[in-house]
Backbone bond lengths (Angstrom), bond angles and torsions (degrees), N, CA, C in turn:
res aa  C-N    CA-C-N  psi(-1)  N-CA   C-N-CA  omega(-1)  CA-C   N-CA-C  phi
1 M - - - 1.461 - - 1.532 109.75 -
2 A 1.319 115.24 142.62 1.465 119.57 177.16 1.525 110.23 -71.49
3 R 1.313 117.11 144.23 1.434 120.46 179.28 1.531 110.20 -73.35
4 P 1.343 117.84 147.33 1.458 119.78 177.24 1.526 110.35 -63.34
5 R 1.340 116.25 146.95 1.470 120.51 -177.97 1.530 110.74 -64.48
6 K 1.334 118.14 -33.13 1.445 121.68 -178.89 1.531 108.41 -115.93
7 P 1.334 118.33 145.85 1.474 118.73 175.79 1.511 110.76 -57.36
8 L 1.317 116.01 145.76 1.448 120.92 179.57 1.525 109.31 -62.17
9 L 1.333 115.55 144.07 1.456 121.00 179.60 1.516 109.98 -67.11
10 S 1.301 116.00 138.65 1.466 121.30 179.20 1.518 109.20 -148.65
11 R 1.317 116.02 165.36 1.465 120.06 176.25 1.536 110.20 -58.69
12 E 1.326 114.80 -41.29 1.471 119.91 -177.13 1.537 111.55 -62.38
13 R 1.347 116.04 -42.43 1.475 119.67 178.90 1.537 110.67 -65.09
14 I 1.308 115.57 -41.18 1.458 118.76 179.87 1.523 111.17 -63.77
15 I 1.324 116.88 -46.48 1.442 121.18 -179.78 1.517 111.19 -62.51
16 E 1.324 116.30 -44.85 1.484 120.21 179.97 1.537 110.71 -60.86
17 T 1.330 116.30 -47.28 1.461 120.33 -178.03 1.527 110.72 -66.11
18 A 1.316 116.11 -41.44 1.485 119.19 177.92 1.520 110.04 -63.30
19 G 1.331 116.71 -40.79 1.480 120.08 -179.65 1.532 111.61 -62.59
20 V 1.304 116.71 -40.15 1.469 119.90 179.06 1.529 109.46 -64.61
21 L 1.332 117.35 -43.18 1.466 120.84 179.44 1.528 110.78 -63.03
22 I 1.333 116.82 -44.38 1.465 120.56 -179.30 1.520 110.40 -63.88
23 D 1.333 118.30 -44.23 1.449 120.19 178.46 1.514 111.35 -58.75
24 A 1.331 117.01 -37.36 1.451 120.22 -174.77 1.529 112.60 -84.41
25 E 1.339 117.78 -36.35 1.458 119.57 -169.95 1.520 114.71 -129.19
26 G 1.320 118.95 -8.17 1.443 120.95 -178.57 1.525 112.80 96.50
27 V 1.323 115.75 168.89 1.481 119.40 -176.14 1.515 111.84 -65.65
28 E 1.344 117.41 -21.52 1.461 120.30 -179.48 1.536 110.90 -65.89
29 A 1.341 117.00 -20.12 1.439 119.65 -179.11 1.534 113.58 -75.05
30 I 1.344 115.19 -13.31 1.454 119.45 -175.73 1.511 111.62 -84.61
31 S 1.302 115.59 122.19 1.479 123.61 169.82 1.507 105.72 -148.96
32 T 1.305 116.32 157.50 1.480 118.37 179.91 1.518 111.00 -63.24
33 R 1.334 115.89 -36.06 1.471 119.07 179.32 1.516 111.30 -64.55
34 R 1.362 116.11 -45.09 1.465 120.10 -179.32 1.527 110.09 -65.39
35 L 1.305 117.33 -45.63 1.461 120.23 -179.21 1.535 111.71 -62.45
36 A 1.330 115.60 -41.93 1.463 119.79 179.01 1.511 110.32 -60.71
37 A 1.326 116.54 -41.92 1.484 120.36 179.30 1.529 110.45 -63.45
38 E 1.337 116.35 -43.52 1.450 120.37 -178.27 1.548 111.03 -65.43
39 L 1.312 115.59 -33.95 1.462 120.86 -178.45 1.506 113.39 -86.98
40 G 1.351 116.18 -12.33 1.437 120.33 -179.02 1.521 113.49 72.43
41 V 1.334 116.37 36.32 1.448 121.04 179.83 1.520 108.55 -131.16
42 S 1.311 115.95 175.07 1.457 120.48 176.10 1.528 109.50 -83.67
43 G 1.320 116.22 148.58 1.466 120.93 -178.63 1.518 114.83 -52.30
44 P 1.323 118.31 -49.25 1.469 119.81 -177.85 1.516 114.42 -59.28
45 S 1.338 118.16 -24.25 1.454 119.84 -178.05 1.541 111.72 -66.36
46 L 1.342 116.03 -23.46 1.478 118.71 177.50 1.532 111.00 -65.10
47 Y 1.313 116.95 -29.20 1.443 120.50 -175.25 1.524 112.71 -72.99
48 N 1.339 116.22 -8.05 1.448 118.88 172.33 1.533 111.77 -73.68
49 H 1.343 114.90 -14.39 1.457 120.15 -177.56 1.534 113.53 -119.60
50 F 1.316 116.65 -32.67 1.474 121.98 178.80 1.526 109.84 -137.43
51 R 1.329 116.19 134.33 1.460 119.47 -179.41 1.504 113.58 -77.60
52 T 1.341 117.80 -30.79 1.471 121.70 -174.74 1.510 109.84 -142.31
53 K 1.335 114.65 164.60 1.446 120.35 173.38 1.539 111.15 -62.58
54 D 1.326 116.87 -36.37 1.470 120.01 -179.53 1.523 110.26 -62.63
55 E 1.332 117.31 -34.85 1.458 118.82 177.14 1.505 111.45 -64.65
56 I 1.318 116.73 -36.09 1.480 120.93 178.07 1.537 109.79 -66.20
57 L 1.343 117.18 -43.36 1.433 121.33 177.73 1.526 110.91 -60.54
58 E 1.327 116.08 -43.35 1.459 120.17 178.32 1.515 111.35 -60.97
59 A 1.332 116.39 -40.20 1.465 120.94 -179.96 1.527 111.77 -66.91
60 V 1.331 115.84 -40.26 1.483 119.72 176.01 1.537 109.97 -62.59
61 A 1.323 115.18 -46.03 1.479 119.39 179.99 1.538 109.89 -59.09
62 D 1.303 117.31 -41.25 1.452 120.02 -179.91 1.523 111.78 -67.21
63 A 1.330 116.31 -37.19 1.452 119.89 178.54 1.518 111.07 -65.51
64 V 1.339 116.92 -35.64 1.439 121.26 175.16 1.536 110.81 -66.51
65 Q 1.336 116.80 -46.99 1.439 120.41 -178.32 1.519 112.15 -64.45
66 A 1.320 116.15 -27.36 1.461 120.21 177.87 1.526 112.02 -65.49
67 Q 1.337 116.69 -17.98 1.460 120.69 179.30 1.516 113.95 -80.66
68 V 1.341 116.23 -11.60 1.469 119.85 -176.76 1.524 110.05 -72.88
69 D 1.337 116.22 127.21 1.463 121.88 178.70 1.504 110.51 -67.23
70 L 1.323 116.40 130.00 1.466 122.45 178.04 1.535 110.90 -118.40
71 S 1.316 116.88 2.67 1.456 119.58 -172.38 1.524 113.52 -62.49
72 M 1.334 116.58 -23.83 1.483 119.97 -179.01 1.517 112.79 -67.63
73 F 1.340 117.34 -15.63 1.450 119.50 179.10 1.511 112.77 -88.67
74 D 1.320 117.15 -2.02 1.452 122.34 175.16 1.523 107.62 -75.43
75 A 1.323 116.83 128.99 1.468 120.51 -178.08 1.528 110.72 -61.07
76 G 1.333 117.19 -20.81 1.488 119.80 178.81 1.517 111.68 -99.35
77 A 1.323 117.05 26.50 1.487 120.23 -174.62 1.525 111.12 -68.18
78 H 1.336 118.75 -22.82 1.462 121.07 -178.76 1.533 109.44 -125.60
79 P 1.313 117.39 65.72 1.478 119.32 -175.69 1.526 113.63 -62.37
80 E 1.343 117.09 -26.10 1.477 119.26 -177.69 1.531 110.95 -66.92
81 S 1.316 116.86 -28.46 1.485 118.86 -177.63 1.527 112.49 -112.70
82 G 1.314 114.98 -15.24 1.473 118.63 -175.76 1.504 112.33 71.41
83 D 1.329 115.45 12.83 1.477 120.05 -174.70 1.523 109.36 -102.54
84 W 1.319 115.63 138.10 1.451 121.77 172.00 1.509 108.11 -146.46
85 G 1.305 115.42 124.44 1.459 119.31 179.72 1.509 110.12 -126.29
86 W 1.346 115.14 135.07 1.455 118.56 -179.32 1.528 111.45 -59.76
87 D 1.367 116.16 -34.94 1.444 119.73 -176.85 1.519 112.65 -69.48
88 T 1.345 116.74 -41.62 1.449 120.07 176.94 1.543 110.59 -66.29
89 A 1.331 115.64 -40.67 1.458 119.90 178.22 1.520 111.52 -61.94
90 L 1.312 115.55 -43.30 1.455 120.68 -178.84 1.551 110.94 -63.96
91 H 1.314 115.04 -41.91 1.470 120.36 177.55 1.527 110.93 -61.69
92 D 1.353 115.53 -50.49 1.454 119.19 -176.10 1.526 112.26 -63.81
93 W 1.337 114.18 -37.28 1.465 118.45 177.48 1.532 111.47 -67.28
94 G 1.320 116.36 -41.10 1.464 119.02 178.31 1.521 111.13 -58.50
95 V 1.338 116.89 -43.29 1.451 121.70 178.44 1.535 111.09 -63.09
96 A 1.325 116.27 -46.06 1.449 121.06 -179.06 1.534 111.54 -65.89
97 Y 1.314 116.33 -40.63 1.467 121.80 179.91 1.527 110.20 -62.00
98 R 1.333 115.72 -47.26 1.461 119.17 -178.98 1.523 111.39 -66.25
99 A 1.316 117.60 -36.06 1.464 120.53 178.74 1.533 110.79 -60.97
100 T 1.322 115.53 -41.10 1.452 120.13 178.15 1.527 111.49 -65.15
101 L 1.310 116.86 -45.53 1.458 121.28 -179.56 1.538 111.58 -66.35
102 K 1.321 116.71 -35.78 1.471 120.03 177.22 1.543 111.55 -62.39
103 A 1.315 114.77 -31.36 1.470 118.45 -179.25 1.546 111.63 -76.62
104 H 1.336 116.17 -16.55 1.479 121.13 -177.93 1.544 108.86 -136.53
105 P 1.312 119.38 59.00 1.465 120.82 -171.62 1.510 115.92 -62.51
106 H 1.321 117.53 -28.91 1.473 119.86 -174.12 1.514 112.68 -71.76
107 I 1.329 117.18 -20.62 1.465 119.48 -179.24 1.538 111.89 -92.18
108 V 1.335 116.76 -5.47 1.457 121.95 -176.86 1.538 112.30 -56.48
109 P 1.339 119.51 -43.84 1.476 119.09 179.72 1.528 112.91 -58.34
110 V 1.314 117.74 -32.54 1.481 120.05 176.60 1.536 108.95 -71.60
111 L 1.312 117.68 -43.30 1.483 120.36 179.71 1.517 110.24 -64.99
112 A 1.321 117.66 -32.30 1.467 120.69 -176.21 1.524 111.65 -66.22
113 L 1.317 117.57 -16.94 1.459 119.81 179.65 1.524 113.53 -74.21
114 G 1.348 116.82 -12.00 1.427 120.42 178.90 1.544 111.29 109.29
115 P 1.337 117.16 170.08 1.463 119.60 -173.87 1.510 114.59 -74.49
116 G 1.335 119.04 -27.67 1.440 120.07 -178.16 1.522 111.12 56.75
117 R 1.334 116.08 -118.50 1.462 121.81 176.28 1.526 113.54 -107.71
118 R 1.328 116.64 9.28 1.443 119.59 -175.59 1.538 111.16 -70.78
119 P 1.327 118.37 122.81 1.470 120.82 -175.75 1.531 115.02 -56.62
120 A 1.346 116.99 -47.56 1.476 119.49 -179.13 1.534 110.44 -65.46
121 G 1.321 117.13 -40.17 1.449 120.96 178.26 1.522 111.61 -62.08
122 L 1.319 116.39 -39.65 1.451 120.53 178.93 1.531 111.76 -70.07
123 R 1.353 115.50 -34.28 1.477 118.90 177.24 1.536 110.24 -64.67
124 V 1.355 116.27 -37.93 1.448 119.28 177.10 1.529 111.10 -61.86
125 A 1.350 114.38 -50.70 1.465 119.26 -179.13 1.527 110.75 -59.65
126 D 1.318 116.97 -41.74 1.462 121.87 179.34 1.529 111.61 -63.36
127 A 1.342 116.95 -42.10 1.453 120.97 -178.83 1.511 112.57 -66.58
128 V 1.326 116.54 -43.06 1.480 120.03 179.15 1.510 110.62 -65.71
129 F 1.315 116.07 -51.73 1.474 120.20 -177.91 1.532 110.53 -60.52
130 G 1.335 116.73 -47.24 1.468 120.76 -179.35 1.509 112.76 -60.03
131 A 1.320 116.46 -40.77 1.475 120.11 -178.22 1.522 110.47 -68.45
132 M 1.324 117.45 -39.29 1.469 119.97 -178.75 1.538 110.47 -68.87
133 V 1.306 116.68 -41.06 1.493 119.79 179.15 1.517 108.67 -66.81
134 R 1.315 118.08 -41.94 1.468 120.81 177.75 1.516 112.48 -60.15
135 A 1.333 115.03 -33.18 1.450 119.36 -179.54 1.524 113.28 -75.72
136 G 1.352 116.07 -15.35 1.470 119.75 178.29 1.507 115.34 118.73
137 W 1.322 117.80 1.74 1.449 120.18 175.60 1.546 110.50 -73.20
138 P 1.312 118.77 136.39 1.444 120.20 173.37 1.526 109.65 -61.37
139 P 1.328 119.71 148.75 1.468 122.15 -176.55 1.523 113.83 -53.63
140 A 1.312 119.17 -40.05 1.466 120.81 -178.46 1.524 110.47 -63.71
141 Q 1.316 117.24 -43.41 1.479 120.12 179.10 1.525 110.45 -71.20
142 A 1.323 117.36 -34.58 1.467 119.34 176.66 1.514 111.55 -62.72
143 T 1.314 116.56 -37.47 1.472 120.58 175.35 1.510 111.10 -64.19
144 S 1.334 115.70 -42.50 1.474 120.29 178.83 1.520 112.09 -63.55
145 I 1.306 115.81 -37.58 1.474 119.49 178.56 1.531 111.33 -64.31
146 G 1.332 115.84 -43.52 1.447 119.55 177.14 1.519 112.54 -59.81
147 A 1.352 114.92 -43.37 1.453 120.17 178.61 1.504 111.46 -65.82
148 L 1.327 116.85 -44.68 1.469 122.12 179.17 1.524 111.15 -57.07
149 M 1.311 116.16 -47.26 1.457 120.25 -177.58 1.531 111.14 -65.55
150 R 1.323 117.16 -37.59 1.466 119.12 178.02 1.504 110.52 -64.96
151 Y 1.346 116.65 -44.63 1.451 120.52 178.16 1.550 110.89 -56.77
152 F 1.326 114.00 -48.72 1.460 118.64 -174.60 1.521 112.41 -68.79
153 V 1.325 117.86 -46.85 1.453 120.74 -174.93 1.541 111.05 -69.35
154 T 1.351 116.04 -47.82 1.461 117.84 -179.16 1.536 110.45 -66.54
155 G 1.324 116.64 -37.22 1.461 118.93 178.45 1.519 111.79 -62.20
156 S 1.330 116.37 -39.95 1.467 120.30 -179.65 1.531 111.54 -68.65
157 A 1.340 116.89 -24.73 1.449 119.74 -178.08 1.527 113.15 -91.44
158 L 1.334 116.95 -7.92 1.469 119.55 -178.65 1.518 112.99 -73.91
159 G 1.308 118.48 -20.66 1.435 119.96 -179.24 1.520 111.03 -171.95
160 S 1.319 115.30 176.49 1.453 122.05 -178.78 1.509 110.30 -111.94
161 F 1.309 117.03 124.06 1.481 119.76 174.34 1.520 110.76 -61.34
162 A 1.339 116.90 -45.51 1.448 121.28 -175.64 1.547 111.46 -64.24
163 R 1.318 116.69 -38.54 1.469 119.96 -179.49 1.521 111.99 -70.32
164 G 1.312 116.53 -9.02 1.456 119.61 -179.85 1.520 113.10 -77.05
165 F 1.345 116.67 -5.81 1.456 122.18 180.00 1.529 108.67 -113.48
166 V 1.311 116.70 143.11 1.461 121.30 179.07 1.516 110.78 -87.11
167 D 1.330 116.87 158.79 1.461 119.48 -178.26 1.532 112.66 -91.83
168 D 1.307 116.79 27.92 1.451 123.00 177.82 1.527 110.30 -106.64
169 Q 1.319 116.03 108.83 1.463 120.10 -175.98 1.530 111.17 -60.04
170 A 1.312 117.45 -30.18 1.459 121.00 -179.00 1.507 113.27 -65.01
171 A 1.340 117.32 -18.86 1.462 121.56 -179.75 1.519 111.42 -71.36
172 Y 1.310 117.46 -14.83 1.470 120.80 -175.54 1.535 110.13 -121.30
173 D 1.324 113.18 69.81 1.474 121.55 -179.82 1.537 108.29 -60.82
174 P 1.348 117.51 122.21 1.463 120.48 -178.55 1.513 113.66 -60.81
175 T 1.322 117.25 -21.04 1.463 118.95 174.15 1.497 112.25 -62.90
176 D 1.344 115.28 -40.56 1.468 121.92 -178.82 1.519 111.70 -90.20
177 Y 1.343 116.80 -35.36 1.458 120.48 -173.34 1.552 107.56 -131.26
178 P 1.317 117.82 76.93 1.467 120.86 -172.61 1.529 114.15 -64.81
179 H 1.331 117.65 -16.84 1.459 120.12 -177.23 1.507 114.16 -108.03
180 L 1.329 117.72 9.13 1.465 121.27 -177.32 1.525 112.13 -113.81
181 G 1.324 116.39 31.48 1.443 120.78 -179.58 1.532 115.32 -61.36
182 Q 1.347 115.57 -24.94 1.461 120.77 -179.59 1.542 112.99 -107.20
183 A 1.313 115.83 6.64 1.487 118.55 -174.90 1.493 113.79 -62.20
184 H 1.339 116.63 -28.43 1.474 120.31 -179.01 1.534 111.99 -68.94
185 L 1.318 117.00 -11.08 1.478 120.98 178.53 1.526 113.13 -89.11
186 L 1.326 116.26 -12.54 1.470 119.61 -173.99 1.506 112.83 -63.10
187 A 1.333 117.60 -41.35 1.460 120.30 -175.42 1.520 111.80 -58.22
188 E 1.328 117.02 -41.93 1.457 118.79 -178.65 1.513 113.19 -75.96
189 R 1.347 116.97 -11.26 1.441 120.73 176.36 1.526 111.68 -112.43
190 Q 1.304 114.76 32.08 1.479 121.16 -173.38 1.519 112.60 -52.55
191 E 1.346 115.55 -52.08 1.476 118.84 -174.46 1.517 110.47 -60.69
192 Q 1.320 116.46 -46.69 1.472 120.62 -179.30 1.515 111.42 -61.31
193 V 1.333 116.44 -45.42 1.458 120.92 -176.78 1.528 111.04 -67.01
194 D 1.347 116.23 -49.94 1.468 120.40 -175.12 1.523 111.46 -68.65
195 E 1.314 117.03 -42.08 1.480 119.69 178.68 1.505 110.26 -64.67
196 G 1.334 115.56 -42.49 1.475 118.99 179.83 1.504 112.74 -63.40
197 A 1.351 115.43 -39.24 1.456 119.26 179.48 1.522 111.23 -67.28
198 F 1.315 116.40 -39.75 1.473 119.59 179.95 1.541 110.49 -64.78
199 E 1.332 115.86 -46.31 1.458 118.99 -177.86 1.540 109.84 -65.94
200 T 1.320 118.23 -39.28 1.448 121.43 177.70 1.533 110.81 -61.13
201 G 1.314 115.87 -46.06 1.472 119.66 -179.58 1.523 111.74 -65.93
202 L 1.340 115.35 -42.90 1.477 119.72 -178.32 1.529 110.29 -62.13
203 R 1.310 116.39 -43.94 1.467 119.88 -179.39 1.537 111.27 -68.07
204 A 1.322 116.32 -35.03 1.463 119.09 177.72 1.518 110.97 -65.31
205 I 1.350 115.62 -41.11 1.468 120.20 178.41 1.545 109.59 -61.27
206 I 1.319 115.92 -49.68 1.455 119.41 -175.85 1.526 111.25 -67.52
207 D 1.351 117.45 -38.90 1.468 119.45 176.39 1.537 110.16 -60.02
208 G 1.299 116.64 -41.15 1.460 120.80 178.82 1.527 111.15 -65.58
209 L 1.314 116.12 -40.27 1.456 119.80 179.10 1.536 111.70 -66.63
210 R 1.333 117.08 -35.09 1.455 120.39 176.00 1.529 110.72 -58.90
211 V 1.310 116.54 -42.21 1.481 120.52 178.58 1.528 109.76 -61.76
212 Q 1.346 115.95 -46.02 1.471 118.54 178.88 1.530 111.56 -62.60
213 F 1.337 116.38 -40.74 1.463 120.49 -178.60 1.536 110.84 -64.51
214 A 1.291 116.57 -40.19 1.475 120.62 178.31 1.524 110.11 -63.32
215 A 1.334 117.23 -37.63 1.457 120.94 177.83 1.507 111.46 -66.29
216 I 1.333 116.51 -38.21 1.472 120.22 176.98 1.515 110.56 -64.80
217 A 1.333 116.90 -42.00 1.445 121.86 -176.90 1.548 111.38 -64.62
218 E 1.330 116.47 -28.99 1.480 120.47 -178.59 1.495 113.12 -77.86
219 K 1.322 118.17 -14.94 1.486 119.23 -177.49 1.507 111.01 -77.69
């Protein structure tokens, strides 16, 4: 039999195509009509794989979350030294998580809603919670840590602080804004400013958690 001219429609093709569209144009670009056109199929054929557009968005979000490295939560992550620390693991995961979200910023609002029933999202939650409990955190605090990290990482990926300022010095009249004389330079230093802010915040969170953990250990 001759091969079909186009690859057969599958969930994977739909998710991949939807992900490319979202990365390029945002979630507003997704519609069954647009996806069908991109895939070269009829609109109704999509419903053999997804019932609604929201299901497609959830699947794309899960595919993105599946890219987040979780290996640092493995107790054998540093076999050369035999060392594993919940604080180092949490830091490294936060950096990896944000890097993934930065690569796919338009899907972040969907991810920010929580894992729901998404398998990859649930694996992330399970890995973080399990590692914290294994390290000695009480379950309630381990839950709070997972929530805190999600708030911080997804929040940092939703936008750029530096891009929120224009590169026009005249916009920051010292009469009105006496402390913003250099604000017009922030936009051109976006990477430095945003990365520095994220790392500062992440280290502050973990330093604070270390203090709490030490207090728990003393009880």
